[in-house]
N, C-alpha and C positions, 0 to 999 in steps of 0.2 A: 544633542541626541546623536548616537552613532548610526551609521548606515544600516546596522543590523537591527535597530529598534524602530526604524521608520514604519509607521502603520501602512499596510498594503492598501492600494486603491482598488477596492472590490467593484466588480461589475457583473450584473446578471447576464450580460452578453457572453461572458466566458463560462457560464454555468452549463452543466450537462442537462439534457432533457429531463423532465420530471420523472422520478422513480415511482413505480406503481406498487411497491411493497411485495411483489411476487418473489418467489425463491430465486436467488441469483447464483449462489454457490452451494453445492452439496458434496460433502465427503461421506462416502458410503463404505464403511468397514475398511478404511485405508490403513495399511501397514507399511512402514518404511524401516528398513534395517540398514545399518552400516556394519558389515561383518556380523559379529555375534550380538551387537548392540541394537536392540529394538527401540527406535526413536519415536515412532508412532505405532500405537498398538490397537489395531482394529477401530480406528477413530471414526465416529459419526458426528457430524455437525452441519448446520446450515446457516446461511446468511441471507437475509432478505434484502432486496434492492432498496437503496436509499438509507440503509442502516449503517451506523458506525459501531464496529465491533472491535474491542481491544483484547488481545491475548496477553495474559500475565502469567508469571510463574518463574521458577528458578532457571538458571542457565542449563541447557541440555534437556529441557522438558519437551522439546519438539516444536516450539513456536515458530522459529525461523524456517524450519523444514517445511511447515505448511505453506509459507509464502513461496518458497523455492519450488515446491511441487506445483503450485498454481502458475508459476512462470515457466514451467516445464524445464527448469534447470536440473530437476531431479524427476524420476519416475517412481510411482508407487510399486512396491513389491506385490501387494495384494490390494484388492478393492478398486473402487472407481471414484473419479471426480467429475462433477458436472458444473459447467458455467453457462448460465442462461439457457438451461435445459439441454445443452449439448455435452456429450462426453468430451473430456479434454484430451486424454491420451489414447482413447479408443474411438472406434466408429462402428456403426451397424452396417453389415453387409450380408445380404441373404438371410436376414433374421438372426445373425450371430454377431457378437461383439468381437472385433479383431483389433490389434494394435493400429493406431491411426497413422496415416501418411502425413508427411510434413506439411502438405497444403492444408489439410484439415486442422492440424495443430495450430498453424499460423492464423487461420481464420478465427478459431475460438480464442486464441491467446491475444489477439489484437483488441479484445474487449477489456484487457487487464493492463494496468500500468503499475510500475513499481518504483519506489524511491529507496535506494540502498543506504547502508551505513556510510559507505564511501561514495563520493559524488559521481564518479565515473563519467565526467564530462570529457569531450574530445579536446585535448589541450591545443591542437593546431587550428581549431575553429573558434571564431568569435561567438559570443553568447547567442546572437540571433540565429546563426546557422546551427548551433548545437540544438536549438529548439525546432527549426524548420526541417532538418534533415530527414527525420523519420516520417512526418506527415507527407512530405513530397514523394519519398521513395517507397513507402509502405502503403499509405492511404491514397496516393495518387493525387494529392492536392496540387493545384498550380502554385507556382512560386509566390504569386501575389496573395493568394488565399492563405498560404502557410505563414507568410510574413505578417499579414494582418492578424491572424490568430496568435502568433508568437508575441507580437507587440502588446496585444490585449492581456495576455497572460503575464508578461513581464510587468505591466502596470499592476496586475492583480497581486503579484508578490513583491511589489515595491521596488522594482529594478528597471523601470522604463527608461532610465537614462544610461543604462549600461549595455545597450545593444551591440556596440562596437568594441567592447572590452574582450580580452582573452581571459580564460579561467584563471590564469596565473596572476592576473591583475585584480582579482576579487578575493575577499576574505572567505574563510571556510563557510561562514553562515550565508554569505551571498551565493557561493557556489551551490550550496544545498538548496537554496531557493530557486536557482536556475534549474537544478535537477527536478524540483517539484513542477516548475512550469513546463519542462520538457515532457514529463510524464503526462501532465494534463493536456498537452497539445495533441495527443492521440485520441482525445475524447473517450477515455476508457469508461466502461460501466463501473469498474471497481478500481480503487487505488490502494495498493499495498504499501505499507510503511514499515520498514524494518529498522528499528532503532535509529531513526534518522538523525538524532542529535548526539549519538554516542561518540562520533569522531570529532565533535566540535569542542572548542574551548568553552568553559562554563559561561563566559559573558556573551557568547553568541547564541546560546541555546534559546533564550527567550524570544529573539526575533523570529527564528524558524518556527517555534511552536505557535507564536502569534499568527503567522501566515496560515499554518494548518488549521488552527482554531477557526480562523476567519473562513477558510474554504469549507470546513465542516458546517459552519453555521449559515452560510450564504449560498451553498449549492446543494444539489440533490445527489451528488456523487456518493457511491457506496465506499466505505473505508474499512479495511481490515488492517489493524495496527498492532505491531509488537513494540512495546516500550517499557522502560523502567521509570518513566516520568509519570508517577501516579496521579499527581494533580491534573496533568494534561488528560490522562485517561478518564478521570472523574468528570472533567469539563465536557469532553466531546463524545463520550460513548453512550450509545443506547443500551448496549449489553457488554458485559465483561466476562470473559471465560478464563478460569483459573486452570492452568495445566500443571500436571505432575506426572513424570514417568510416561509421557506419551499419551495421556488420557485427559479429558476434561473432567475434573473432579467437582467443579462447582461453576455455575453460571447464573447471571441475573443482572438487573440494572445496577449501575455504579453505586447508587446510594445504599443498596443492600450489601453488595460485595465489600465495599470499603468500610461501611459502618457496622454491619452486623452479619459477617459471614457465618455460614453454618459449619463449614469443614475446619477441623483443627489445623490441617496443613495450610489452608488459606490464611488463617489467623497467624500462624508462625511466619509465613512468608511476608505478610503485610507488616507485621511488627518489626521485621528486619529492614524493610525498605522505606517505610513511612517515617 
């Protein structure tokens, strides 16, 4: 069995606090343009805490833009985004909504973790420090607390024996699993997953998806996932949203969307990817 197919050692100690099912993310008439191209068109949608929601649809339909807006790597041109009941890029002052200061943005954004297509690990830091760096400097954890948390998460993703390795000494699948552990180390309320297997060799994909499946099934963390791995989406999702031209054209539980979609565009898309 390869290192990328070892089953993770899951532990409830590394799980987030139980989710209560309340609204966690809200997009309210959010529009995003790049030049003359409208990528998101007055988008409305919500995600409840503890739910796993997968965004599917053709390339260019706006899925990754949603994740980048939540990470404040982009800002909406119109509309508002709320996370945990707080505006993300705006704040209320004297009864009015104004662009948020960096302190407010950081405070809301710390509830969000993201795993990117590329692993984005610090090449000059060993695996353990890649995971402890942000909890120490952003959350203010002590070094001992951060190390204990990191080791538990490395066990969770099946890499407890690689704490002293550098990223260059790991396979792509192992690096992506470190990136997942790094995101979870911040104890985010929501984990964003952006095509996390697209940069991996095919034989490494299964190991990473198994880790994410395990996290989905054994923790209460909210997930918002963009993927072309339809079997994975079917396995882990509570809801699936089909995007086309910057809008949600259909949504529902995976058994409905994948087996009996209502929209012709959804049927066309799924026939091309399944």
